[in-house]
C-alpha positions in Angstrom: -1.7 32.4 20.3 -3.2 32.2 16.5 -2.1 34.7 14.1 -5.9 36.1 13.8 -8.9 35.9 16.1 -11.9 34.0 14.6 -15.6 35.7 14.9 -18.9 34.1 14.8 -21.3 36.5 13.1 -24.8 36.5 13.9 -25.4 38.2 16.4 -24.1 41.5 14.4 -23.0 43.2 17.7 -20.3 41.0 18.1 -18.8 43.5 15.7 -18.9 46.5 18.0 -15.8 46.0 20.1 -13.7 45.8 16.5 -15.3 49.1 14.6 -13.0 51.9 14.7 -13.1 54.7 16.7 -12.1 58.3 15.4 -10.0 59.8 18.4 -8.7 62.8 18.9 -5.2 63.8 18.7 -3.2 63.2 22.2 -2.6 66.6 24.1 0.8 66.3 23.7 0.3 66.4 20.0 -2.3 68.9 19.8 -0.7 71.2 21.9 3.0 70.7 20.3 1.1 71.3 16.6 -0.9 74.4 18.2 2.4 76.1 19.2 4.0 75.4 15.9 1.3 76.8 13.4 1.2 79.9 15.9 4.6 80.4 15.3 4.7 79.7 11.3 1.5 82.3 11.4 3.6 85.3 13.0 7.1 84.3 11.8 6.5 83.2 8.6 10.0 81.8 7.3 12.1 82.1 10.2 9.6 79.5 12.3 9.7 77.1 9.4 13.2 77.3 9.2 13.9 76.9 12.9 11.4 73.7 13.1 13.3 72.3 10.6 16.4 72.5 12.1 14.9 71.1 15.4 12.9 68.4 13.7 15.1 67.3 10.6 18.3 68.3 11.8 18.6 70.5 8.6 19.4 74.1 8.5 18.4 75.1 5.4 18.0 79.0 4.7 14.9 79.4 2.6 16.2 80.7 -0.7 17.4 76.9 -0.7 14.0 75.2 0.0 12.9 75.0 -3.6 14.1 72.4 -5.7 15.0 73.3 -9.3 13.2 71.9 -11.9 16.7 70.7 -13.3 16.5 68.3 -10.3 13.6 66.4 -10.9 14.3 66.0 -14.6 18.0 64.6 -13.6 16.2 62.6 -10.7 13.8 60.9 -13.6 16.9 60.4 -15.9 18.5 58.4 -13.3 15.1 56.4 -12.1 15.6 52.8 -12.9 13.7 52.3 -16.0 11.2 49.5 -14.8 10.4 52.5 -12.3 9.9 55.2 -14.6 7.6 53.2 -16.9 5.6 52.1 -14.2 5.5 56.0 -13.0 4.3 56.6 -16.7 1.5 54.2 -16.9 0.5 55.1 -13.6 -0.1 58.6 -14.9 -1.6 57.8 -18.3 -4.2 55.4 -16.1 -5.0 57.4 -13.1 -5.8 60.6 -16.0 -7.9 58.8 -18.3 -10.2 57.6 -15.1 -10.1 60.8 -13.8 -11.3 62.7 -16.9 -14.6 61.1 -16.7 -15.1 62.7 -13.5 -15.1 66.1 -14.7 -18.4 68.3 -14.5 -19.5 70.9 -16.8 -22.0 72.5 -14.7 -25.1 73.2 -16.6 -27.4 76.3 -17.5 -31.0 76.2 -17.7 -33.2 78.9 -19.7 -36.7 78.9 -18.6 -39.8 79.9 -20.7 -39.6 83.6 -19.3 -36.3 84.1 -20.1 -34.9 83.2 -16.4 -31.4 81.7 -16.5 -30.6 79.3 -13.5 -27.1 77.0 -13.9 -24.3 75.8 -11.8 -20.5 77.4 -12.5 -18.0 74.5 -11.9 -14.2 75.9 -11.3 -10.9 74.7 -10.3 -9.2 75.8 -7.1 -6.6 78.5 -7.9 -3.7 76.4 -5.8 -3.3 73.1 -3.8 -0.8 72.0 -1.7 0.5 68.5 -1.8 1.8 67.1 1.3 4.5 64.0 0.7 5.9 62.5 3.4 9.6 61.4 4.1 11.4 58.4 5.2 9.6 55.0 4.9 6.7 56.5 3.6 8.3 58.4 0.5 5.7 56.9 -1.6 5.5 58.3 -5.5 2.3 56.6 -6.1 0.7 59.1 -3.9 1.9 61.9 -5.7 0.6 60.6 -8.7 -2.7 59.7 -6.6 -3.2 63.0 -5.1 -1.8 65.3 -8.1 -3.1 64.0 -11.0 -6.7 64.7 -10.1 -5.9 68.4 -9.1 -4.3 68.5 -12.7 -7.2 67.1 -14.4 -9.8 69.4 -12.6 -7.7 72.6 -13.9 -5.8 73.7 -10.6 -3.4 76.2 -11.9 -0.5 75.7 -9.2 0.4 72.6 -7.2 3.1 73.4 -4.4 4.7 70.0 -2.9 6.1 70.2 0.0 8.7 67.0 0.8 11.0 66.9 4.0 14.3 67.5 3.4 15.4 63.9 3.7 12.1 62.7 1.4 13.1 64.3 -2.2 13.7 61.0 -3.5 14.5 60.5 -7.1 11.2 58.5 -7.5 9.3 61.3 -5.6 11.2 63.8 -7.8 10.2 61.8 -11.0 6.6 61.5 -9.7 6.1 65.0 -9.2 7.6 66.1 -12.6 5.1 63.3 -14.2 2.1 64.1 -12.3 2.4 68.0 -13.3 3.4 69.5 -9.8 4.0 73.1 -10.2 6.6 73.7 -7.5 8.7 71.9 -4.8 9.6 72.6 -1.7 12.0 70.7 1.0 10.1 71.4 4.2 8.1 68.7 5.9 6.4 68.1 9.2 3.6 70.7 10.7 5.3 73.2 9.9 5.0 72.9 6.2 1.5 72.6 6.5 1.4 75.9 8.5 3.2 77.4 5.7 0.7 76.4 3.0 -2.1 77.0 5.4 -0.9 80.6 6.2 1.6 81.6 3.4 5.2 82.9 4.1 7.7 85.3 2.1 8.9 81.9 0.1 6.3 79.6 0.3 2.7 80.4 -1.4 -0.5 80.3 0.1 -2.9 77.6 -1.1 -6.5 77.1 -1.1 -6.3 73.3 0.2 -4.0 70.8 1.6 -4.2 66.8 0.5 -1.6 64.4 0.9 -0.4 61.5 4.0 1.6 62.2 7.0 2.2 61.2 10.4 0.1 62.2 13.1 1.8 65.5 13.7 0.9 66.5 10.3 -2.4 64.8 10.2 -3.1 66.8 13.2 -2.0 70.2 11.8 -4.4 69.8 9.0 -7.0 69.0 11.2 -5.9 72.5 13.3 -6.0 74.5 9.9 -9.2 73.9 8.6 -11.1 76.8 7.9 -8.2 78.7 6.9 -7.9 76.3 3.9 -9.9 73.0 3.0 -7.9 69.4 3.5 -8.6 66.2 1.9 -9.4 64.1 5.1 -7.6 63.0 8.2 -6.6 59.4 6.9 -6.1 56.7 9.7 -4.5 53.1 9.5 -4.9 51.4 6.3 -7.9 48.5 5.8 -9.0 45.7 3.8 -11.6 43.4 4.4 -12.0 40.2 2.2 -15.2 38.8 1.4 -14.7 35.3 0.6 -16.9 32.0 -0.4 -15.5 28.5 -0.5 -13.7 28.8 -3.9 -11.6 31.0 -2.3 -7.8 30.0 -2.0 -6.5 30.2 1.3 -3.1 30.9 0.6 -4.3 33.6 -2.3 -6.4 35.3 0.8 -3.8 34.8 3.2 -1.3 36.6 0.7 -3.7 39.3 0.6 -4.3 40.2 4.3 -0.6 40.0 5.1 -0.1 43.2 1.7 -2.1 45.2 3.9 -0.9 43.9 7.3 2.6 45.0 6.5 1.7 48.2 6.3 2.0 49.2 9.8 0.8 47.3 13.0 -2.4 49.6 13.1 -3.6 48.2 9.9 -6.7 46.2 9.7 -7.0 43.1 8.0 -10.2 41.0 7.7 -11.8 38.1 6.2 -15.1 37.5 5.9 -16.4 34.0 4.6 -19.4 31.7 4.5 -16.8 28.7 4.5 -16.0 27.6 7.9 -13.2 25.4 6.0 -11.6 28.6 4.5 -11.8 29.9 8.3 -10.0 26.9 9.5 -7.3 26.8 7.0 -6.5 30.5 7.1 -4.4 30.4 10.0 -2.0 28.0 8.9 -1.9 30.0 5.3 -1.1 33.0 6.9 1.7 31.7 8.8 3.3 29.9 5.7 2.6 33.3 3.9 4.4 35.1 6.7 7.5 32.9 6.7 8.5 34.4 3.6 7.3 38.2 4.3 9.9 40.8 3.9 8.1 42.6 6.8 6.7 39.5 8.7 7.1 41.5 11.8 4.8 44.3 11.2 2.3 42.0 9.6 2.4 39.3 12.7 1.8 42.8 15.1 -0.8 43.9 12.8 -2.7 40.5 12.3 -2.8 39.7 16.1 -3.6 43.2 17.0 -6.6 43.9 14.9 -7.0 41.1 12.1 -10.2 39.0 12.2 -12.0 36.0 10.2 -15.4 36.2 10.8 -17.8 33.2 9.6 -21.2 33.9 8.4 -23.8 31.8 7.6 -24.2 33.3 4.3 -23.8 36.2 1.5 -26.6 38.5 3.0 -24.7 38.4 6.7 -21.2 38.8 4.8 -22.3 42.0 3.0 -24.0 43.3 6.2 -20.6 42.8 7.8 -19.1 44.9 5.1 -21.5 47.7 5.6 -21.0 47.9 9.1 -17.3 48.2 8.6 -17.3 50.4 6.2 -13.8 49.6 5.2 -11.2 51.4 2.8 -10.7 48.6 0.6 -13.0 45.9 -0.1 -12.2 42.7 -2.4 -14.9 40.0 -3.2 -13.3 36.8 -3.9 -16.6 34.8 -4.6 -18.9 33.5 -7.2 -20.9 36.3 -8.5 -18.7 39.1 -7.0 -20.5 41.6 -9.3 -23.9 40.7 -7.7 -22.6 40.9 -4.0 -21.3 44.2 -4.7 -24.4 45.8 -5.6 -25.3 45.0 -1.9 -22.5 47.1 -0.6 -23.2 50.6 0.5 -20.1 51.9 1.9 -16.4 51.2 0.8 -13.9 53.4 -0.2 -12.6 50.9 -3.4 -14.1 47.3 -4.3 -12.2 44.9 -5.9 -14.0 42.4 -7.6 -12.7 38.7 -8.3 -10.0 36.7 -7.3 -7.4 38.6 -10.6 -8.1 42.1 -8.7 -5.8 42.0 -5.4 -5.8 45.4 -3.7 -2.4 46.5 -4.7 -3.3 47.2 -8.5 -5.6 50.0 -7.1 -2.6 51.2 -4.9 -0.5 51.9 -8.4 -1.9 51.4 -12.2 -5.5 50.5 -12.0 -7.1 54.2 -12.6 -8.7 55.3 -9.5 -6.8 57.5 -6.8 -5.6 55.1 -3.9 -6.6 58.0 -1.5 -9.4 56.7 0.5 -11.7 57.2 3.4 -10.6 55.0 6.3 -11.7 54.4 10.1 -15.4 53.9 9.0 -15.6 57.5 7.1 -16.6 55.6 3.9 -19.8 55.9 5.0 -20.0 59.3 4.0 -17.1 59.7 2.5 -16.0 59.3 -1.0 -12.6 58.8 -2.7 -10.3 61.7 -3.9 -11.2 63.1 -7.1 -11.3 65.7 -9.6 -14.6 67.0 -7.7 -12.3 67.9 -4.4 -10.4 70.2 -6.6 -13.1 72.1 -7.9 -16.0 74.4 -6.2 -19.4 74.9 -7.8 -21.4 78.6 -7.9 -24.8 79.0 -8.4 -25.6 81.0 -11.6 -29.2 83.2 -11.4 -30.4 85.8 -14.0 -34.0 86.8 -13.7 -36.3 88.3 -16.1 -38.7 91.5 -15.7 -41.4 88.8 -15.6 -40.1 86.3 -13.0 -39.3 89.5 -10.9 -42.4 90.9 -11.1 -44.2 87.4 -10.6 -41.7 86.3 -7.6 -41.9 90.1 -5.9 -44.8 89.8 -3.6 -43.6 86.3 -2.2 -40.0 87.7 -1.7 -41.2 90.4 0.4 -43.6 88.5 2.6 -40.9 85.7 3.3 -38.4 88.9 4.3 -41.1 90.2 6.5 -41.6 87.1 7.9 -38.2 86.7 8.6 -37.7 90.3 9.8 -35.5 90.9 7.3 -37.0 94.4 6.0 -34.1 95.9 4.2 -34.7 92.7 1.7 -38.2 93.6 1.9 -37.7 97.3 0.8 -35.0 96.8 -1.5 -37.6 94.5 -4.0 -40.6 97.3 -2.9 -37.9 100.1 -4.1 -37.1 97.8 -7.4 -40.6 97.3 -8.6 
């Protein structure tokens, strides 16, 4: 069996069996999360402690949940200097990029003195979920936390499973501007952030990745709080022409495939020669890849090399797939990118592999997955603010508009509104 399947397009409909479908959680996960959230809402700290013992095997009284700031500083001091330097560079770059996303709002004063505008204000408090285990990524702390800091969020509450508070994670929290850290994870941590407990304060929005239990918990608390998104498995689509090096394309596909068996890696190419060479290039790269078993399983399950007659069809395939990450390794990469309507992040040229976006390029690596790039955007400053309309009428404008307001209110049978305007006039 080849390590990656080959597909010829057109017809464009040949893609349909391979496009992502967003499925709800299985019944066991859905019901289990609902039980956890219900208990946390009713019992607070007691339920959180009980579930932490049940799922993490750790019995921590609530007074021990919060990690003192001195522990964060000690973690940074212990960190390998090269890692610490990388974290500092990432914070600097992500801050600089996201400062350009600030929206000052606007105020317009019209000739008659009426004022209309929009105020942009930050959220008061945000919860940041930081996974434990193999997914305890300090880069995710930075990519979620820094845009919130730039937006002006007053307080960022991080929750980390007891086994997930590594030195790198604690250092990232310190450098990224996190306010407090609690050693609590899983759906119970999401519940604590959404409802508030005696120890963990309620937040306005929850961001950050997690396993299927965390994702389902975020889904179920929507309305109590806002959330960033329900993230699916990671994705990469590479558009390549005959100038692309098969070995380099193979490395990029594997770098994404090794995340987990459900990751998706596609190459869309106008070059039959590249398509022919890619399976062997992948096998050669897999021979030395440290997570080759995971990468191979991912490529065999969801990988595709798609051969198209021209770049117009390559762009059409990319827009149909709406990938999280899109690399363009081809002549006139910038020109090709002009045709892309749906992608979380676009990486231009052979010198811009996707991992630069994961760590230090600047834009947040929190991106829409599962085709949701059709309507969703990367995490940014705009996710941590809210907008309020501002209206200030002059006497002249109110007199001018009163008859129209009364007529519309009566047409909608809102007699109270109509009477209010009549009385004021």
